[in-house]
MARLUM-999790 format. One record per residue: residue number from 1; residue in one letter; z, y, x of N, C-alpha, C, O, CB in turn; chain. Coordinates in Angstrom, 3 decimals, always signed. Glycine has a CB too. Example, Ala and Ser with C-alpha at 12.3 -4.5 7.8 and 13.67 -1.06 7.14 Angstrom:
@k 1 r A n_z +7.800 n_y -5.690 n_x +13.190 ca_z +7.800 ca_y -4.500 ca_x +12.300 c_z +7.800 c_y -3.300 c_x +13.200 o_z +8.465 o_y -3.319 o_x +14.236 cb_z +9.046 cb_y -4.473 cb_x +11.308 c A
@k 2 r S n_z +7.080 n_y -2.250 n_x +12.850 ca_z +7.140 ca_y -1.060 ca_x +13.670 c_z +7.870 c_y +0.030 c_x +12.900 o_z +8.039 o_y +1.138 o_x +13.409 cb_z +5.725 cb_y -0.598 cb_x +14.084 c A
% end
This chain:
@k 1 r X n_z -122.000 n_y +2.622 n_x -58.533 ca_z -122.420 ca_y +2.452 ca_x -57.380 c_z -121.509 c_y +3.962 c_x -56.648 o_z -121.314 o_y +5.030 o_x -57.228 cb_z -124.238 cb_y +2.330 cb_x -57.401 c A
@k 2 r X n_z -121.178 n_y +3.668 n_x -55.549 ca_z -120.259 ca_y +4.662 ca_x -54.783 c_z -121.270 c_y +6.058 c_x -53.998 o_z -121.548 o_y +5.840 o_x -52.819 cb_z -119.359 cb_y +3.600 cb_x -53.439 c A
@k 3 r X n_z -121.525 n_y +6.710 n_x -54.283 ca_z -122.683 ca_y +7.772 ca_x -53.535 c_z -121.612 c_y +8.507 c_x -52.334 o_z -122.115 o_y +8.756 o_x -51.238 cb_z -123.497 cb_y +9.256 cb_x -54.920 c A
@k 4 r X n_z -120.215 n_y +8.827 n_x -52.553 ca_z -119.545 ca_y +9.398 ca_x -51.604 c_z -118.166 c_y +8.497 c_x -51.142 o_z -117.221 o_y +8.632 o_x -51.919 cb_z -119.259 cb_y +10.792 cb_x -52.125 c A
@k 5 r X n_z -117.946 n_y +7.644 n_x -50.037 ca_z -116.830 ca_y +7.121 ca_x -50.103 c_z -115.926 c_y +8.219 c_x -48.773 o_z -116.291 o_y +8.473 o_x -47.625 cb_z -117.048 cb_y +5.330 cb_x -49.869 c A
@k 6 r X n_z -114.870 n_y +8.597 n_x -49.405 ca_z -114.282 ca_y +9.754 ca_x -48.415 c_z -112.762 c_y +8.944 c_x -48.572 o_z -112.185 o_y +8.388 o_x -49.506 cb_z -114.407 cb_y +11.780 cb_x -49.071 c A
@k 7 r X n_z -112.422 n_y +9.223 n_x -46.983 ca_z -111.528 ca_y +8.215 ca_x -46.498 c_z -110.861 c_y +8.919 c_x -45.114 o_z -111.491 o_y +9.124 o_x -44.077 cb_z -112.393 cb_y +6.730 cb_x -46.212 c A
@k 8 r X n_z -109.251 n_y +9.283 n_x -45.373 ca_z -107.926 ca_y +9.726 ca_x -44.624 c_z -107.652 c_y +8.426 c_x -43.390 o_z -107.136 o_y +7.327 o_x -43.593 cb_z -106.437 cb_y +9.846 cb_x -45.942 c A
@k 9 r X n_z -108.008 n_y +8.797 n_x -42.518 ca_z -107.474 ca_y +7.538 ca_x -41.194 c_z -106.329 c_y +8.662 c_x -40.736 o_z -106.514 o_y +9.879 o_x -40.732 cb_z -108.993 cb_y +6.956 cb_x -39.499 c A
@k 10 r X n_z -105.195 n_y +8.025 n_x -40.381 ca_z -103.903 ca_y +8.166 ca_x -39.786 c_z -104.046 c_y +8.086 c_x -38.147 o_z -104.479 o_y +7.078 o_x -37.590 cb_z -102.929 cb_y +7.007 cb_x -40.382 c A
@k 11 r X n_z -103.641 n_y +9.242 n_x -37.459 ca_z -103.956 ca_y +8.946 ca_x -36.151 c_z -102.138 c_y +8.449 c_x -35.596 o_z -101.073 o_y +8.972 o_x -35.924 cb_z -104.835 cb_y +10.536 cb_x -35.303 c A
@k 12 r X n_z -102.380 n_y +7.369 n_x -34.752 ca_z -101.163 ca_y +6.976 ca_x -34.614 c_z -100.715 c_y +6.625 c_x -32.689 o_z -101.305 o_y +6.084 o_x -31.754 cb_z -101.128 cb_y +5.612 cb_x -35.724 c A
@k 13 r X n_z -99.790 n_y +7.087 n_x -32.821 ca_z -99.704 ca_y +7.009 ca_x -30.767 c_z -99.423 c_y +5.384 c_x -30.752 o_z -98.689 o_y +5.012 o_x -31.667 cb_z -97.862 cb_y +8.179 cb_x -29.677 c A
@k 14 r X n_z -99.897 n_y +4.355 n_x -29.851 ca_z -99.871 ca_y +3.597 ca_x -29.512 c_z -98.817 c_y +2.923 c_x -28.383 o_z -99.340 o_y +3.082 o_x -27.280 cb_z -100.791 cb_y +3.720 cb_x -29.475 c A
@k 15 r X n_z -97.964 n_y +2.464 n_x -28.298 ca_z -97.396 ca_y +1.772 ca_x -26.741 c_z -97.353 c_y +0.320 c_x -26.883 o_z -97.154 o_y -0.421 o_x -27.846 cb_z -95.723 cb_y +2.250 cb_x -26.244 c A
@k 16 r X n_z -97.517 n_y +0.190 n_x -26.043 ca_z -98.066 ca_y -0.891 ca_x -25.353 c_z -96.803 c_y -1.479 c_x -24.174 o_z -96.686 o_y -1.011 o_x -23.042 cb_z -99.567 cb_y -0.303 cb_x -24.616 c A
@k 17 r X n_z -95.795 n_y -2.765 n_x -24.836 ca_z -94.561 ca_y -2.641 ca_x -24.405 c_z -94.522 c_y -4.200 c_x -23.246 o_z -95.172 o_y -5.054 o_x -23.848 cb_z -93.406 cb_y -2.552 cb_x -25.910 c A
@k 18 r X n_z -94.197 n_y -4.577 n_x -22.383 ca_z -94.058 ca_y -5.586 ca_x -21.323 c_z -94.503 c_y -6.472 c_x -22.009 o_z -95.713 o_y -6.696 o_x -21.973 cb_z -92.789 cb_y -5.899 cb_x -20.683 c A
@k 19 r X n_z -93.705 n_y -7.174 n_x -22.772 ca_z -93.558 ca_y -8.496 ca_x -23.161 c_z -95.233 c_y -8.615 c_x -24.207 o_z -95.846 o_y -9.677 o_x -24.310 cb_z -91.788 cb_y -8.714 cb_x -24.118 c A
@k 20 r X n_z -95.568 n_y -7.658 n_x -24.685 ca_z -97.580 ca_y -7.354 ca_x -25.276 c_z -97.350 c_y -7.318 c_x -26.442 o_z -97.989 o_y -8.074 o_x -27.173 cb_z -99.042 cb_y -8.648 cb_x -25.063 c A
@k 21 r X n_z -96.444 n_y -6.504 n_x -26.956 ca_z -95.800 ca_y -6.179 ca_x -28.306 c_z -96.800 c_y -4.809 c_x -28.648 o_z -97.318 o_y -4.515 o_x -27.570 cb_z -93.880 cb_y -5.819 cb_x -28.186 c A
@k 22 r X n_z -97.202 n_y -4.006 n_x -29.551 ca_z -97.646 ca_y -2.933 ca_x -29.177 c_z -97.017 c_y -2.026 c_x -30.587 o_z -97.268 o_y -2.551 o_x -31.672 cb_z -99.317 cb_y -3.042 cb_x -28.828 c A
@k 23 r X n_z -96.394 n_y -0.990 n_x -30.610 ca_z -95.285 ca_y -0.104 ca_x -31.596 c_z -96.390 c_y +1.303 c_x -31.810 o_z -96.760 o_y +2.146 o_x -30.992 cb_z -93.359 cb_y +0.412 cb_x -30.561 c A
@k 24 r X n_z -96.729 n_y +1.111 n_x -33.360 ca_z -97.563 ca_y +2.035 ca_x -33.562 c_z -96.587 c_y +3.232 c_x -34.091 o_z -95.709 o_y +2.998 o_x -34.921 cb_z -98.709 cb_y +1.540 cb_x -34.499 c A
@k 25 r X n_z -96.798 n_y +4.474 n_x -33.571 ca_z -95.517 ca_y +5.727 ca_x -34.142 c_z -96.926 c_y +6.829 c_x -34.684 o_z -97.958 o_y +7.119 o_x -34.077 cb_z -94.056 cb_y +6.716 cb_x -32.321 c A
@k 26 r X n_z -96.423 n_y +7.262 n_x -36.095 ca_z -97.537 ca_y +7.888 ca_x -36.783 c_z -96.767 c_y +9.324 c_x -35.810 o_z -95.676 o_y +9.489 o_x -35.264 cb_z -97.655 cb_y +7.790 cb_x -38.913 c A
@k 27 r X n_z -98.219 n_y +10.298 n_x -36.007 ca_z -98.111 ca_y +11.268 ca_x -35.246 c_z -97.999 c_y +12.422 c_x -36.178 o_z -97.301 o_y +13.375 o_x -35.832 cb_z -99.149 cb_y +11.303 cb_x -34.300 c A
@k 28 r X n_z -98.717 n_y +12.439 n_x -37.516 ca_z -98.325 ca_y +13.527 ca_x -38.429 c_z -99.902 c_y +14.288 c_x -38.539 o_z -100.304 o_y +15.371 o_x -38.965 cb_z -96.914 cb_y +14.599 cb_x -37.714 c A
@k 29 r X n_z -100.599 n_y +12.960 n_x -37.842 ca_z -102.305 ca_y +13.704 ca_x -37.983 c_z -102.888 c_y +12.909 c_x -38.447 o_z -102.544 o_y +11.732 o_x -38.345 cb_z -103.226 cb_y +14.142 cb_x -36.769 c A
@k 30 r X n_z -104.115 n_y +13.346 n_x -39.205 ca_z -105.519 ca_y +12.521 ca_x -39.647 c_z -106.612 c_y +12.769 c_x -39.188 o_z -106.746 o_y +13.484 o_x -38.195 cb_z -105.881 cb_y +12.575 cb_x -40.873 c A
@k 31 r X n_z -107.589 n_y +12.234 n_x -39.816 ca_z -108.918 ca_y +12.504 ca_x -39.813 c_z -109.634 c_y +12.429 c_x -41.505 o_z -108.938 o_y +11.757 o_x -42.266 cb_z -109.552 cb_y +11.385 cb_x -38.725 c A
@k 32 r X n_z -110.640 n_y +12.903 n_x -42.007 ca_z -110.833 ca_y +12.695 ca_x -42.979 c_z -112.315 c_y +12.763 c_x -42.919 o_z -112.954 o_y +13.764 o_x -42.594 cb_z -110.110 cb_y +13.386 cb_x -43.751 c A
@k 33 r X n_z -112.710 n_y +11.836 n_x -43.194 ca_z -114.053 ca_y +11.023 ca_x -43.040 c_z -115.246 c_y +10.787 c_x -44.402 o_z -114.870 o_y +10.110 o_x -45.359 cb_z -113.503 cb_y +9.516 cb_x -42.595 c A
@k 34 r X n_z -116.231 n_y +11.200 n_x -44.405 ca_z -116.951 ca_y +10.769 ca_x -45.844 c_z -118.691 c_y +10.391 c_x -45.078 o_z -119.261 o_y +10.741 o_x -44.045 cb_z -116.930 cb_y +12.508 cb_x -47.352 c A
@k 35 r X n_z -119.076 n_y +9.426 n_x -46.359 ca_z -120.406 ca_y +9.028 ca_x -45.902 c_z -121.414 c_y +9.602 c_x -46.246 o_z -122.527 o_y +9.088 o_x -46.365 cb_z -120.689 cb_y +7.957 cb_x -46.136 c A
@k 36 r X n_z -121.026 n_y +11.066 n_x -46.494 ca_z -121.920 ca_y +12.050 ca_x -46.981 c_z -122.155 c_y +13.287 c_x -45.480 o_z -122.826 o_y +14.308 o_x -45.336 cb_z -121.088 cb_y +12.789 cb_x -48.578 c A
@k 37 r X n_z -121.135 n_y +12.447 n_x -44.521 ca_z -121.495 ca_y +13.454 ca_x -43.251 c_z -119.738 c_y +14.115 c_x -42.894 o_z -119.356 o_y +14.388 o_x -41.757 cb_z -122.929 cb_y +15.044 cb_x -43.892 c A
@k 38 r X n_z -119.075 n_y +14.229 n_x -43.873 ca_z -118.216 ca_y +14.961 ca_x -43.611 c_z -116.864 c_y +14.331 c_x -42.307 o_z -116.118 o_y +13.365 o_x -42.470 cb_z -117.806 cb_y +15.270 cb_x -45.059 c A
@k 39 r X n_z -116.907 n_y +14.991 n_x -41.436 ca_z -115.677 ca_y +14.838 ca_x -40.657 c_z -115.100 c_y +15.957 c_x -40.069 o_z -115.706 o_y +16.804 o_x -39.411 cb_z -115.850 cb_y +13.987 cb_x -39.678 c A
@k 40 r X n_z -113.665 n_y +15.934 n_x -40.379 ca_z -112.990 ca_y +17.026 ca_x -40.356 c_z -112.039 c_y +17.209 c_x -39.046 o_z -111.261 o_y +18.163 o_x -39.025 cb_z -112.291 cb_y +17.045 cb_x -41.585 c A
@k 41 r X n_z -112.102 n_y +16.234 n_x -37.876 ca_z -111.864 ca_y +16.230 ca_x -36.925 c_z -110.261 c_y +15.901 c_x -37.326 o_z -109.994 o_y +15.780 o_x -38.522 cb_z -112.412 cb_y +17.350 cb_x -36.211 c A
@k 42 r X n_z -109.325 n_y +15.774 n_x -36.443 ca_z -108.241 ca_y +15.672 ca_x -36.390 c_z -107.252 c_y +17.078 c_x -36.825 o_z -107.166 o_y +18.051 o_x -36.076 cb_z -108.177 cb_y +15.160 cb_x -35.178 c A
@k 43 r X n_z -106.615 n_y +16.996 n_x -38.022 ca_z -105.997 ca_y +18.075 ca_x -38.626 c_z -104.475 c_y +17.501 c_x -38.769 o_z -104.081 o_y +16.581 o_x -38.051 cb_z -106.762 cb_y +18.513 cb_x -40.055 c A
@k 44 r X n_z -103.792 n_y +18.015 n_x -39.589 ca_z -102.242 ca_y +17.758 ca_x -39.996 c_z -102.351 c_y +16.737 c_x -40.973 o_z -103.533 o_y +16.579 o_x -41.280 cb_z -101.398 cb_y +19.073 cb_x -40.639 c A
@k 45 r X n_z -101.596 n_y +15.999 n_x -41.567 ca_z -101.857 ca_y +14.858 ca_x -42.585 c_z -102.115 c_y +15.946 c_x -43.739 o_z -103.169 o_y +15.675 o_x -44.314 cb_z -100.453 cb_y +13.598 cb_x -42.877 c A
@k 46 r X n_z -101.564 n_y +16.957 n_x -44.201 ca_z -101.226 ca_y +17.653 ca_x -45.234 c_z -102.702 c_y +18.128 c_x -45.435 o_z -103.467 o_y +17.993 o_x -46.390 cb_z -100.031 cb_y +18.719 cb_x -45.021 c A
@k 47 r X n_z -102.813 n_y +18.583 n_x -44.509 ca_z -104.031 ca_y +19.548 ca_x -44.296 c_z -105.618 c_y +18.535 c_x -44.407 o_z -106.656 o_y +19.098 o_x -44.756 cb_z -103.801 cb_y +20.367 cb_x -42.505 c A
@k 48 r X n_z -105.599 n_y +17.071 n_x -44.072 ca_z -106.352 ca_y +16.148 ca_x -44.444 c_z -105.998 c_y +15.553 c_x -45.753 o_z -106.866 o_y +14.734 o_x -46.055 cb_z -106.395 cb_y +15.294 cb_x -43.496 c A
@k 49 r X n_z -105.261 n_y +15.621 n_x -46.463 ca_z -105.298 ca_y +15.001 ca_x -47.644 c_z -105.620 c_y +15.886 c_x -48.890 o_z -105.943 o_y +15.478 o_x -50.006 cb_z -104.086 cb_y +14.364 cb_x -47.777 c A
@k 50 r X n_z -105.433 n_y +17.477 n_x -48.386 ca_z -105.934 ca_y +18.799 ca_x -49.280 c_z -107.756 c_y +18.636 c_x -49.267 o_z -108.542 o_y +18.813 o_x -50.197 cb_z -105.307 cb_y +20.590 cb_x -48.344 c A
@k 51 r X n_z -108.025 n_y +18.230 n_x -47.814 ca_z -109.511 ca_y +18.496 ca_x -47.586 c_z -110.118 c_y +17.716 c_x -48.087 o_z -111.130 o_y +18.164 o_x -48.625 cb_z -110.002 cb_y +18.554 cb_x -46.416 c A
@k 52 r X n_z -109.891 n_y +16.164 n_x -48.214 ca_z -110.129 ca_y +14.696 ca_x -48.905 c_z -110.057 c_y +15.221 c_x -50.579 o_z -111.019 o_y +14.910 o_x -51.283 cb_z -108.658 cb_y +13.319 cb_x -48.404 c A
@k 53 r X n_z -109.216 n_y +15.805 n_x -51.041 ca_z -108.911 ca_y +16.315 ca_x -52.340 c_z -110.048 c_y +17.253 c_x -53.174 o_z -110.446 o_y +17.080 o_x -54.326 cb_z -107.660 cb_y +17.106 cb_x -52.121 c A
@k 54 r X n_z -110.518 n_y +18.525 n_x -52.006 ca_z -111.457 ca_y +19.446 ca_x -52.319 c_z -112.744 c_y +18.698 c_x -52.398 o_z -113.586 o_y +18.677 o_x -53.296 cb_z -111.474 cb_y +20.565 cb_x -51.355 c A
@k 55 r X n_z -112.695 n_y +18.054 n_x -51.183 ca_z -114.228 ca_y +17.210 ca_x -51.095 c_z -114.155 c_y +16.290 c_x -52.216 o_z -115.258 o_y +15.890 o_x -52.587 cb_z -114.541 cb_y +16.231 cb_x -49.582 c A
@k 56 r X n_z -113.457 n_y +15.982 n_x -52.661 ca_z -114.165 ca_y +14.667 ca_x -54.048 c_z -114.243 c_y +15.403 c_x -55.575 o_z -115.035 o_y +15.054 o_x -56.451 cb_z -112.760 cb_y +12.955 cb_x -54.373 c A
@k 57 r X n_z -113.296 n_y +16.445 n_x -55.699 ca_z -113.404 ca_y +17.350 ca_x -56.400 c_z -114.720 c_y +18.044 c_x -56.773 o_z -115.359 o_y +18.062 o_x -57.825 cb_z -112.665 cb_y +18.005 cb_x -55.946 c A
@k 58 r X n_z -114.957 n_y +18.708 n_x -55.363 ca_z -116.581 ca_y +19.534 ca_x -55.079 c_z -117.777 c_y +18.157 c_x -55.402 o_z -118.421 o_y +18.164 o_x -56.451 cb_z -116.786 cb_y +20.244 cb_x -52.864 c A
@k 59 r X n_z -117.884 n_y +17.453 n_x -54.755 ca_z -118.776 ca_y +15.989 ca_x -55.004 c_z -118.743 c_y +15.636 c_x -56.748 o_z -119.785 o_y +15.178 o_x -57.214 cb_z -117.863 cb_y +14.436 cb_x -53.990 c A
@k 60 r X n_z -117.708 n_y +15.823 n_x -57.573 ca_z -117.460 ca_y +15.067 ca_x -58.688 c_z -118.095 c_y +16.401 c_x -59.584 o_z -118.602 o_y +16.312 o_x -60.702 cb_z -115.714 cb_y +14.459 cb_x -58.924 c A
@k 61 r X n_z -117.968 n_y +17.329 n_x -58.988 ca_z -118.297 ca_y +18.960 ca_x -59.651 c_z -119.977 c_y +18.961 c_x -59.641 o_z -120.668 o_y +19.225 o_x -60.624 cb_z -117.567 cb_y +20.535 cb_x -58.437 c A
@k 62 r X n_z -120.363 n_y +18.687 n_x -58.609 ca_z -122.226 ca_y +18.502 ca_x -58.135 c_z -122.346 c_y +17.411 c_x -58.869 o_z -123.498 o_y +17.392 o_x -59.303 cb_z -122.839 cb_y +18.157 cb_x -56.297 c A
@k 63 r X n_z -121.731 n_y +16.468 n_x -59.241 ca_z -122.838 ca_y +15.376 ca_x -60.146 c_z -122.931 c_y +15.635 c_x -61.563 o_z -123.789 o_y +15.136 o_x -62.291 cb_z -122.377 cb_y +13.750 cb_x -60.120 c A
@k 64 r X n_z -121.725 n_y +16.690 n_x -62.052 ca_z -121.674 ca_y +16.881 ca_x -63.483 c_z -122.778 c_y +17.723 c_x -64.177 o_z -122.677 o_y +18.934 o_x -63.979 cb_z -120.424 cb_y +17.474 cb_x -63.773 c A
@k 65 r X n_z -123.701 n_y +17.358 n_x -64.870 ca_z -125.076 ca_y +18.271 ca_x -65.174 c_z -124.286 c_y +19.551 c_x -65.871 o_z -123.278 o_y +19.595 o_x -66.577 cb_z -126.427 cb_y +17.399 cb_x -66.417 c A
@k 66 r X n_z -125.135 n_y +20.523 n_x -65.391 ca_z -124.683 ca_y +21.798 ca_x -65.697 c_z -125.027 c_y +22.264 c_x -67.752 o_z -124.688 o_y +23.359 o_x -68.202 cb_z -125.685 cb_y +22.873 cb_x -64.382 c A
% end
């Protein structure tokens, strides 16, 4: 059973071309979300990775019996 599912979503910039195809360009930003309610809002990708790693570690430590 997964108690927390922490996900990092990259923020992309979409450009729709006249022919109907869409071009997705990375912006260098991301959002971290977790089933526990964590929502980082838009932050830089390196910061998002750090937030996700820290959150996973803190949750794992909280589950470890003292």
